[in-house]
N, C-alpha and C positions, 0 to 999 in steps of 0.2 A: 376395098377403100371404104365402099359404104358398111361392112360390118364393122370396120374400126371406127367410125363416125357412130355409130347406133351404139356400140361400146362405152364410149366417152360419155355420150348423153346421158346413159343409164348411169354412170358413175357421178356425174354432175348432177343429175336428180336425187342421187341418195344422200351427196353432201348437203344438197339443201335441207332435206329432211333431216339429217342429223344436227345441221347447224340449229334448224327452227326447235327442235326438242330441246337443245342445248339452251336457247333462249327462253324457253319456257320454263327450265328448272331452275335457272338464275334468277328471274323475274316472276315470282309467282303471282297469281293473279292478287286484286285488290278485294278488301274485305268486301266491297259492294259487289264484287264480281261473282261472288261463292266459289264452293269447290268445284272441280270438274264434275262433270255429270258421271254417275255411277262409280264415283272414288269417295271412300268416306274420310271425314277430316283426320288431319295428321295427331296423333296424341302427344304433347308436349313431355320433353325427357324427365323423369324424375330427379326431385331434388336430392343428392345423395346425402346420406346420415352425416352428422356433426360427429366428428372423430372424439370419442372420450379423452379427456387429458390424461396422460400417464400418471401414473400413482407415485404421490411424493411419498419417496421412503424415506426422507428426512423426518417428514411430518408423523408419518406412520409410526418410525423407530421411536421419537420422543413420546407419542401416547403410550406406546409399551413401557417404555422406561418411567414414566409418572406413574401407571398403573403398579408396577413392578415395586417402585419406590414406595410408594403409598402403603402396600403392603407391608414391607419391611420395616418401615418408620412407625406404622401402627401395630403390628403383632408379632416381629421376628425377635426372638430372645438369645438368637445367635447360641443356645446352649448354656446359657447364664444360670438356668435352673439348678446346675450342679453345685453352684455358688449360694444364690439367695435360697435353696431349697436342702440340698445336702449337706452343706457346710454350715450355714447361719442356720438353718431349721426355721425360717420365717414362716413357712406354711403351717407349724405344728401352734404357733400363736396365733394365727388368725382362724384356723378352723375350729380351737378350743377342745378343751377335754370330751366334752360332750360330743364331738366328731371326731375322735380319735387323735386328736392333738393335745395341746398342754395349757391350762390357764382357762381363762372365762370365753377366749376367742374374740373375734373382732367385729364388731355390728355394723353395721352400715352407717348409723348416725356417727359411730368411733371413726370409722374409714373417711367420711365426709369431713370429721371433724381437723384430720391430718391433712388436709387438701386432697384427696383420692377423688377422680371423679368418673362419671358415670355417664357413659354414651346411651342416650335415649332413643335412638334410632333403633337399637336391636332389643329394646324392653317390649315385649308383648303387651297388647292394649289394657289387659285387666292389671297388668302390674303397674303401667304407667296411670292407670285410674286408681289404684289402691294407693299409690304414693300421693297424689293429688288429694284425695279424701281422706287420708290417714288410715285407712284401714289395714294397710301392709304394715306390719310390725319393723321398722328400722332398729329396734333394739335386739333383733333377733340375729346371732352369727350364723344362723342356718341359711338367712335371706343373702349374706354375705356368699355363702357358697353357691346359692342359687344365681346371683350376678356373676360371678366366675362361669358359672355352666354356661350362660347366654353370651360369654366372651364382653361383659358391657362395662366392665372396670378398664379405664382409659390407662393405656400403658403397663399393665400388669396382666399376666396370664397364669390361672390357676391350673395345676395339672392334676386330675381327678383321680383318686385311689382306687374308682369303681364299687366305692360302699359308702358314699356319702361323704367323705372326706377328700384331704388333698396330700398328694404325694410327693409335692414340690411346687416352688413359685418361680416365678421368670418375670424378668420387666425388659420395656422396649423403649426405644427413643422419648415416645410419646408420655412416659410418665411425667418427664421434666418439661417436655417442649410442646405440651398441648394442653387445652383446657376446653371448657363447655360453656355455651351460652346462657346456662342457667333457666332455658326456657320450660322445663318441668318444676324443678325448684332446686335452691342453692346446691349446687354442685352436681344437676343433673340436666343434661339437654344435650343440643347437637355437637359434634365435635369444631372446636378450633385448632387445627394442626398449625404449629409452628408458633404459638402464643406461649410464652414464658409463664409457666405455672405457680404463682408467686404465693398460691396458698399452700402449696405443698410442703411439709414438714418431712424432709428427707431424715432428719436425726430422729425424729420422734418414732418413725416407721423402721428405720434398723435396729433402733433400741428396743424393740418388739423381741428381737431374736433371743431364744435362750441360752444360746451358744455363740459369743462374739470372739472366741480365742483364735480365730484366724486372724481378727482383725487386731486384737493385743499381741500377738505372736509378730505381726507384720511390724508393728508400731514400736513394741519393747517396751509396753505399759502394762497394768493391769486392766482388769474388766471394769472398776470404778472409775479410772480416770477415762477409759473410753466412753463410758456413758455420760458423764460430764459434758465431754467435748461435743459429743453427738446432740446433748441438749442445749448447747449452746449457740447452737445455728439458727434455729427459729425459722419460721415460714419463708418459703422464697427462696432459701441461700443453701448452699452446698460446698464444701471444701475439698476440690478435686486434688488441690497439691500437698494436703496435709499426708497423703498417701505417697509422696515423692519427698518432702523436706522433713515431715513430723515436726512442722511448725502450726501448732492448733491456735495460737493465741499472736496477735499483734503485740508491738511494744508496748502498746498503752493498756495492754491486759483485756482488749476486747477480743471477740471471735474473728478468727484469720478467714471465715468462709466468707462466699462471695455470692451476688445475686445470680439466680440463674435467668441466662440471655435468653431472648425469643431467637427462634431460628426461621423467620421469615425475612424477607426483603434482603436476601443474601447476593442476589443476581449481580454481578458487576463488584461485589465486594470482596476484598483479599484476604482479609482473615477475620476470624469468626470469634474468637474470645477476648475477653476484657485485655488480656496481656500479650496478645500476638500466639505465639506457638507456631502456628502455620495455617495453611487454607483451611476452608471448610472439610476437606478430603482427609488431611492430617487429623483434625479434632474428632471425626467419626471415628475414624480407625482407631484414636487414643481411647475414648470413651467406650467403644464397643469393647475392647480390649482389657483396659485396665482399670475403668470404673464400673463397668457392667459385667465384668468377668466372665465375657462370652470366650468362645473358644476360636481364636483365628490367629493371624501374624501382624506382628507390629514392629516396625523398626525406626528407632530414635536415638542413634549413639549419645547425642547430649544429655540424656537419662544416665549415662555411665559415670557423669561427673560427681564423685562421691562427695565432694566438698559442697556443692548447691543441692544435690538431690541424693542424700545418704540412703534414704530408705528405698528409692528407686533402684538406685545402683546395686545395694545388697540383694534387692530381689530379682536383678536381672529384666526389670521393666523396659530397657533399652533396646532388647532382641526377644520379642515373645514368638514362639512356634508352636503350631497345634496342628494335629492330624487326626482327624481331617479338619480342613480349614473353614469353617463355618461362617465367618465374617466377611474375609476379602469378596468371595462373589457378589454378595449382597452391596456393596459401597457404591460401584456406579449409577446403580438405580437410584440408590439413596439419595446420593449427591445431587441427582438430576432433578428428584421431586424437591427436596429444600430448595432449590433456585427457582422451581415452579411456585413456590408458596409466597405471593405476593403480600407485603404491607397492608394490613388493615386500613379503612378510610375511616376517619373520626366521623362518631354518628352528629346526624345534624343536630343543630344547636347547642354542641358542647363548647363552642369557641364562638367569641365575636367575628364576623367575615369582615368589618370594616376596620377593626383593629389588627386583625392578621394581615391584611392587604397592606396597611401601613408598617406592621412587623418586617415583612418581607424586605421590604426597604434599610430598614434597621438592619435585620441579619446580614444582607449582603453588603452592607455598607459601616456604618459607625460600629458596631457591636463586632465586627471582625470575624463573625462566625464562619462565613463562606470560604475565608483564607485556608480552613481544614476542612470542615463539613461542606464539600463543593456539590453544588447541586447538579444534576439530580440524585446523586448518588449519596449526598451528604455524609461522605468520607471523603477522603483521597484516593483518586486514582493511582494505584501503583502501591507502595511500601508506606501504609497508613499507622507510621508508629510516633511516639512522641516520647521524650525523658519526661522524668516526672516534674522536674524545674519549669519545661516549657508550658505545661498546665497547672502549675503553681499547688502541686499536691505532695504529699510523701513518696517514698520509693519502696515501701514495704512488699506490696503486692508486687509491681514492677520486678523487683529482684528475685521474685519464685519463679520468675519465666527466664528462659535462654537469653531472649533481646534486652531484659529489664529496660523494658518500655512499656506505655499503655498505648493501646489501640484508639484510633479516632471511632468511635463509634457512630455508624449511620443511625439518622434520626427518623426515618419514615416509622408513622406508626407508633410513636412514643408514648401516646394516650394508653395503649395497651397492654404497656408494661411500666407504668407509672408506680404502680403499687409496690410498695418496699424501697421506695426512692431511686435516686440516679447515681449514676458513677457505680464502678465495681462492686462497692460494698455498702451502697443505699447512703452515703453520708449526707446527701443534699437531698432533704425529705420532698421538697418541691421545686417546680418548674422556678418559682421564683429566688429560690435558694442558689439554683445552677445561674440562671443569670447574673446575681448579687457577685458571686465567686469569679466570676470572669469580668465583670465590671472591674473589680479591684485588682486579678491578676494581671488583666491586659490594660489597665489604666484607661479605659474607655471613656468614662466620667458620663452615661448615659443618663438623662434625665427620667424622672419617675414616668412620665408618660413613654417615652421608648422602651423604659425597661415593660412596661405593662404590655404595649403593642408587640414587643418579641416574645413575651410567653404566648400571646394569643397565636401567632405565626407557629411558634412550638406546636401547640396543641392542635394546629390545622394540619400537619404533616402526614 
């Protein structure tokens, strides 16, 4: 009996010790009591490192597409050197007889005079200095060949023959849809991608060709007629449709060429050209295959209509196939880059801010502009097309396109392509002329002050 009692007492004592130990661990000593003697202070747990955010695959892909698209826009010829070089032999006229070509050659001064631009960012310092101080001879066609070697001519690639001359010439999107800021000299500066080159005289450049037989054969006319048509275009204009319908002149005898449009501010905009045709992707494929004469694939059965498009139908432009296809793999990135080109902001002091603020009210109200030019796209979301009667002009250019309508042009960055006038053919020379036209066509009866304020607002977009 006594042994049992002793055993139970021992168990009870052990339980008391265990309870005391648990109480000590759940209620640590206060700061004033300090740590137990002989035990080091506890180390606080380390803060776990922040988990890095997962990589944004969409953003990474977008950056890659922009880089690829910029390269295509600026430098891709799509194999069109076979046409501009082998067929038209433009490289021979550019190089001149002194460098294995024909004729006097094309000097930098001549090239600049027909609207070609030079990218100053790729020029060596001594070349820039020579341009600025006049020591570089811009009358020497040899200097033009040097600029080609430097890849400095915007929108044009010269393919060297290895002996100081050229074996071919090719063009890129940037030829028509880029310019420069003139920071070094007129026509020489930093690139401005997407800006319409309203100085570019496409007709004069093509006329340099010593052999236009491919064009005369396509149009069914003689060499003199082709050169007369090319001369009629003038700076900033090009007639893409003449190679589809053969209509070089309007009914009033004026050139049928249209203004080169900008390629910026197209995000959210349905159609790219003056008369519709299709989305930006359609027009990229159209131009790369049918106008630049690259090697690719293009399908548009509307061009098989021999009544509306006799030249295109005969030439089979509605279904073009090339193997290898050098265009189609480049279209997605090219499209993405174009959509990333924002419309430029008007320079400070180029418009009256107070008048523009009043003009915004006129634009959205009595002038009825916002009915079609819906902010902030400044064109209609959706199918942004109108009949000629709706906008109060003739139907000639509209009838050269499948839908026989005109597109509502987006208005942001208008200041950047005011040179050459407004509308598809530049028929309205100034902002004031456009406002006056719509005041009559829509019967808005704006006051002189409202018209002036509206012009200021248009300049501010």
